[in-house]
Residue, then its C-alpha position, 0 to 999 in steps of 0.5 A: l080493306r085489310p090485306t094479308r099480314f106482312r110476312e116478307t123476311r128482312a134479311k138485309v142487315k149487311l146491306g143496311a150496314v154498308v149504306a150506313k157507312l157510305h151515308p152516315g147519319r141517314t140512309q136512302g132508297c131501298q136500304m135499311e132505315e135508321e131511327p130518325k133523329a128529328a122525329d120523336n116517335a115510339a116506332a120499333p128500332a130498325d132491326t126488329f122489323p115490325e109488321y104493317e098492314w101496308d107496304l106503302v101508303v101514298i097520300g095524293g093521286g096526282s101524276g107522281g103519286l099514281a106513278c109511284a103507287k102503280e110501280a110499287a104494286n107492280l113490284g109486288k108490294r101492297v099499296c094504298l093510295l088516298d086522293y081527295v080534292v078540297p073544293s075551290p072557294q068557287g066550289t070546283s072539284w074534280g076526279l082522280g089524276g091531280t092538277c095536270v089532268n084536271v086543271g093544268c097541263i091537259p085542259k090548258k093545252l087543249f084551250h091553247q090549241a083552240g086558240l091557235l085554231g082560231e088564229g089559224f083562220s088568218d093563215a088559212r085565208s092566205f093559203g087560198w081557203k075561202l072562210p066565212e068572216g066573223a067565225e065565233l067560238d062555242w065556249e060551252a062546246l069547248v068546255m064540254g069537250v075538254q071535260s069529257h076527255i078529262g073524265s075519260l082520263n079520270w076513269g082510266y086512272r081508276v082502272a089502272l089502279r085496280e089492274a095494278s091491285v092498288k087499293y084506292l080510297n077517295a079520302k083525305g089523309s093526314f098523319v097520326d104518327p110516322h107509320t100511321v095515316e088517318a083517312v077520312e072519306h066523304n061520308g065522314t067514315t074514318l079509317t086508320l092505315k098503318a104502313e111501313r113507308i109513306v109517300i107524300a104527293v099532295g101537290g099544290r093549289p093556287k094562291y090567293l092575294g089576301v085582299p078583300g073579296d079575292r076568294e069570294l069573287c075571283l077565279t083561279s086555274d082551278d075554275v076556268f076550264s070547267r066554267s060553263a059561262k063565257p068569261g067575257r072581259t077578263l082581268v088576269v092577275g099575275a106574271s107567272y107562266i100560268a097567268l100568261e098562258c091563260a091570258g093568251f088562250l082567252h084572248a085568242l078565243g075572242f075575249p078582251v083580256a088585261v094582265m096585271a103584274r107587279s113587276i117582271f114576267l116569268r120570274g126564273f125564266d130567261q128575262e130577254i125572252a120573258e119580255m119578248i113574250g109580254r110584248d107579243l101578247e101586247r101586240r096581239g091586243v092583250r092589255i098590260i097593266r104594270p107595275a100594279v097590284p090589286t088591293a080589293f075586289a067588290r061586286d059591281g052588278e054582274q061584274v067584279r070591280c077591281t081596285f088596284k094601286n099603280l106602283d109607279f105613281g101610288l094612285e089607286i084606280s078601280e075598273s070592272f071586269d066580267t071575270v077576274l082570274l088570279a094566277v099569282g103562284r101556288d101553295a103546297c098542300t101540306s098545312d093540314l097533313g099533320l106533318d108535325r105528328a110525324g116529325v117531318i120538317v117543313d119550310p115554314r115560309s113555303g110550306k114545302i118539304p126539304v128532301v134528299a133523294e125524295q126522302t124526308n128527315v124521317p127515313w121511312i117518309y118520302a115526298i115527290g112532286d110539287v111539295l118539294e122544296n127547290r124542285q120544278e113543279l112539272t108533271p114529268v118530273a113528279i112521274k119520273a121521281g115517283v117511279r125511280l123512288a119505287r124502284r129504289l125502295y123495292a127493286g134494288g134500283m140505284l137511279q136517283m132523280d136528276y133535277d138538272a136540265v129539265p125541259t119545259t114549255v110556256f104555252t102562250p100564243l107564241e110558245y116558249g120552250c127551254v132547257g138548261y140555264s137562262e142567260e142570267a143563270a149562266t152568267t152567274k154560274y160561269g161568268e160573263e166572260n165564259i159564256e157565248i150566246y148564239v142567236s137568230h130571229l126568223k119567220p117560219l116558212e109557214w107564215t110567209l104568205n100571211h100579210e094580214k095586219l092586226n092593230g096596224q102590225p103584221v099578224r106574222n112579223d119577220s122576227s117573231v121566232y127566236c133561237k138562242l143557244i148558250t154555251n160555256s166557252a171555257d168547256k169546249e163550248r158545251v151547250v148549257g142552255v137552249h131557248y126557243v120562241g115560236p111554233n111547236a116549242g115543246e116538240i123542238i125543245q124535247g129533242m134539244a133536252i137530250a142533247v143538253k143532257a148528253g153534254a153536246t157542244k156547239a161543234d156537235f150542233d154544227d156537225c148535225i145536218g138540219i131538216h129543211p125547211t124547218v125552224a129547228e134546223e136553225f140550231t144547226i147553223l147558228e153563227v151570230t153571237k149576241r156579244s158581236g152586236k151583228s144583226s141576228l135577223k135571218k135572210g133567205c130561206 
């Protein structure tokens, strides 16, 4: 476990002095650290360069932690990575890789794809395919297939760490002091790790409501992807993207689903589109219960009885479900890290860590990923932040993580991708008089042959797809927000994100030749503005 003692010379005093002048009071990146004012510790002054067993200890084996650890090791540093999963109240745990790989992006996208394939039977019949009626999902086969793929990814991460010469410990880490981490393994063995620098990358876990029975009887996204029993009639509590995604794929897989929400859908997203997503779920057959909040859960034979309050009328109602899935937000996993012993400041309300360039108030302790205050909880964000941090620390890199104009996609049955400002945020920032919004509703060519109906409504209606381009008219109509609702949203928005990051204007979009026939080409021919009041329904092909 103990590597060769640290012998690298530290002749960087001049660089540290220069950076100190540029950033008085604190330093960042790969430069010399000052003694932290907020941390009460006995560490040696920065100009004595004490020796440490490890150059870097990373606490957390999710996407960001893995990326940072491997990059630092590839740059010749001695790195130890700790990862430990506390089982959920339902007993669910998983392997190396963090939320995204095990209980987030990867299984979610695969379950979403399974749902799309099921809904595609309707389209296939419209294209002449003769398919048997009443096709059923083999839930157990789906779960086994997804878990098998996840297992291969877990193993791949183990191999990648070994190949990069990163020491991996399946152990729970906590701070002893600003340079010391205690690692407790499954068998209770305790190891003490001393490091020059430490990165916190522990991520988050689903919240619970704090009402009777929630931990004992309810599932979260930690549990649903590995559950061998069919979920049956399901109540999803929450209005987040996780809630709506889970409700969407469970319904698409053939299970009756209700969504219970306190107020608005997709807080923080464009609200015109958030309501559109909610209406689409309801049109497909998902029952919406709002405004309402659960007040208790109890066992009802083989089911779970949910007692909830209707917030419009104050009435309490009880209803039983086979499965209750909570998706009401996530908590940062910082409460048992011993951050007070390291002197790291934490927001007392959110449990998240405020940083500047991923550096905490203690100059040699850093944080990346979902534990950061006011940052996006997205895998690619954590990965890029981790890699750039390692390069600044150990390779003279200068690039900081840019948290603006980060693209994302909500994988509901009708997908929603966006980058940049929502209409609400753009209005607040630039003023309503300075934004121009271009819009279009249309039906993709691939949906035009399907005339089937669901619950009395067309399976594929004429205005399902929505394109929305938000521009700052005071800045040559620079595009500050792109929103798209429809198939392949992630694939379309990824390209749009490059345009937004590059500062493209509406004229640049207009000058681009579209690829025909595609949905994405609509962004190159948008003409109708929202303020004009004209119909935005596309005619022709």
